[in-house]
C-alpha positions in Angstrom: 116.8 45.0 21.1 118.6 47.1 23.6 119.1 50.7 22.4 122.8 51.4 21.8 123.0 55.2 21.4 125.5 57.9 22.3 125.8 61.6 22.2 128.8 63.8 22.9 130.4 67.2 22.3 134.1 67.5 22.2 135.8 70.9 22.5 139.4 71.8 22.0 141.3 75.0 21.1 141.1 73.9 17.5 137.7 72.3 17.1 134.2 71.9 18.6 132.3 68.9 17.4 128.8 67.7 18.3 127.8 64.2 17.4 125.2 61.5 18.0 125.0 57.8 17.1 122.5 55.0 17.1 124.3 51.7 16.4 120.9 50.0 15.8 119.9 52.4 13.1 118.7 52.5 9.5 121.7 54.2 7.9 120.4 57.7 8.2 122.8 60.6 8.5 123.3 64.3 8.9 127.0 65.2 8.4 128.4 68.7 8.4 132.2 68.6 8.9 133.0 71.5 6.6 135.1 69.1 4.5 132.8 68.2 1.6 134.5 65.0 0.6 134.6 63.7 4.1 130.9 64.5 4.5 130.2 62.2 1.6 132.4 59.4 2.9 130.8 59.4 6.3 127.4 59.3 4.7 128.5 56.2 2.8 129.9 54.7 6.0 126.6 55.4 7.9 124.4 54.1 5.1 126.2 50.8 4.5 126.8 50.1 8.2 123.1 50.8 9.1 124.3 53.4 11.7 122.2 56.6 12.3 124.9 59.2 12.6 124.8 63.0 13.2 128.0 65.1 13.1 128.3 68.8 13.2 131.6 70.7 13.3 130.6 73.9 15.1 134.2 75.3 15.2 137.3 74.5 13.2 140.6 75.9 12.3 140.3 75.1 8.6 142.0 78.4 7.8 145.2 76.7 9.0 144.6 73.3 7.4 142.4 70.2 7.6 144.6 68.3 10.0 143.0 69.1 13.4 139.4 68.8 12.1 140.1 65.5 10.3 141.9 64.0 13.2 139.4 65.2 15.8 136.5 63.8 13.7 138.2 60.4 13.8 138.5 60.7 17.6 134.8 61.7 18.1 133.5 58.9 15.9 135.6 56.3 17.8 134.4 57.8 21.2 130.8 57.6 20.0 131.0 53.9 19.2 132.9 53.1 22.4 130.3 54.9 24.5 127.3 53.4 22.6 128.7 49.8 22.9 129.3 50.1 26.6 130.9 46.9 28.0 130.6 45.2 24.6 128.3 42.5 26.0 127.0 40.1 23.3 128.7 41.7 20.3 130.4 39.5 17.6 133.5 41.7 18.1 135.2 40.7 14.8 134.2 41.9 11.3 135.6 41.9 7.8 134.3 43.2 4.5 135.3 44.0 0.9 133.8 46.9 -1.1 134.6 47.0 -4.8 134.4 50.0 -7.1 135.3 49.0 -10.6 138.9 47.7 -10.6 139.6 48.9 -7.0 138.7 46.9 -3.9 138.8 48.2 -0.3 139.2 45.6 2.5 138.7 46.3 6.2 139.3 43.8 9.0 138.3 44.9 12.6 138.5 43.5 16.1 136.9 45.5 18.8 139.4 44.3 21.4 140.1 47.3 23.5 143.4 47.7 21.8 143.8 50.6 19.5 145.9 49.6 16.5 145.8 50.5 12.8 147.6 49.4 9.6 147.1 50.7 6.1 148.3 49.1 2.9 147.9 50.5 -0.6 148.5 48.0 -3.4 151.0 45.2 -3.1 154.1 45.2 -0.9 157.2 46.4 -2.8 155.3 47.9 -5.7 155.8 51.6 -6.0 152.7 53.6 -6.7 152.0 57.2 -7.3 149.7 58.6 -4.6 146.4 59.9 -6.0 146.2 63.6 -6.2 144.4 65.5 -3.4 140.8 66.5 -3.9 139.1 69.4 -2.1 142.3 69.6 0.0 141.8 65.9 1.2 144.4 63.2 0.6 145.4 59.6 1.4 147.4 60.9 4.4 144.3 62.5 5.8 142.5 59.2 5.4 145.3 57.4 7.3 145.2 60.0 10.1 141.4 59.8 10.4 141.4 56.0 10.6 144.2 55.8 13.1 142.5 58.3 15.4 139.2 56.3 15.0 140.9 53.0 15.9 142.6 54.3 19.0 139.5 56.2 20.3 137.3 53.1 19.8 139.9 50.7 21.1 139.9 48.5 18.0 142.5 46.8 15.9 141.8 47.8 12.3 143.6 46.7 9.1 142.7 48.4 5.9 144.0 47.5 2.4 143.2 49.0 -1.0 143.8 46.6 -3.8 144.3 47.9 -7.4 144.2 51.5 -6.2 142.8 54.0 -8.6 144.4 57.3 -9.7 141.2 59.0 -8.5 141.3 59.7 -4.7 137.4 59.6 -4.5 137.3 56.0 -5.7 139.9 54.8 -3.2 138.1 56.6 -0.3 134.8 55.1 -1.2 136.0 51.5 -1.1 137.5 52.2 2.4 134.6 53.9 4.0 132.1 51.4 2.6 134.1 48.4 3.7 134.6 50.0 7.1 130.8 50.4 7.5 130.1 46.9 6.5 132.8 45.4 8.7 131.8 47.5 11.7 128.2 46.6 11.3 129.2 42.9 11.4 131.4 43.4 14.5 128.8 45.3 16.4 125.9 42.9 15.8 124.6 41.0 18.7 125.3 37.2 18.6 122.5 35.4 20.4 124.9 32.5 21.1 126.8 34.8 23.5 123.7 35.2 25.7 124.9 38.7 26.7 128.4 37.7 27.6 131.4 39.9 26.8 133.2 38.3 23.9 136.5 37.7 25.6 138.0 34.9 27.6 139.2 37.6 30.1 135.5 38.6 30.7 136.1 42.2 29.9 137.0 44.5 27.0 138.4 47.8 28.2 
């Protein structure tokens, strides 16, 4: 199988992030974001998606808040996958997965279409829910910002829903990152029926 790997280092005034990815991996990871809860979630994403992933935040403005680091990590992860997948030749392109954790279920649907778009739904429409309390300074808003940055950097349409959300933030996050890994693994797999063709009637995916 063709190696699908990427490495990059992204520098800005707020952050410096070094990262590497092997799409055809074994689920091994080395994650050092300086945000403990996010480290754990990215390890779960890597493990369940069978992606080998290395991320090191070499500089961050965490003394201000987690916003820039969290957002930039989403950008870097999306850029890694976009670079590793190249022209997207032969991939299945679409993926969907559920990941349950007790009463809570995370669902992710993805289309690597070249169009960055993200939607996020917690619970049922019209039902008011108390947002889980932040843990280690991380919150559902940070999750939303991370995922939106990832979707736009990769060029993918991603829909995430959390059914029966739990009062515990950790539980909700786990179902999202696990389902994301499973769905992205499916979408990035090579479909032999494509015979190396780009999975679009246009012939290209930007």
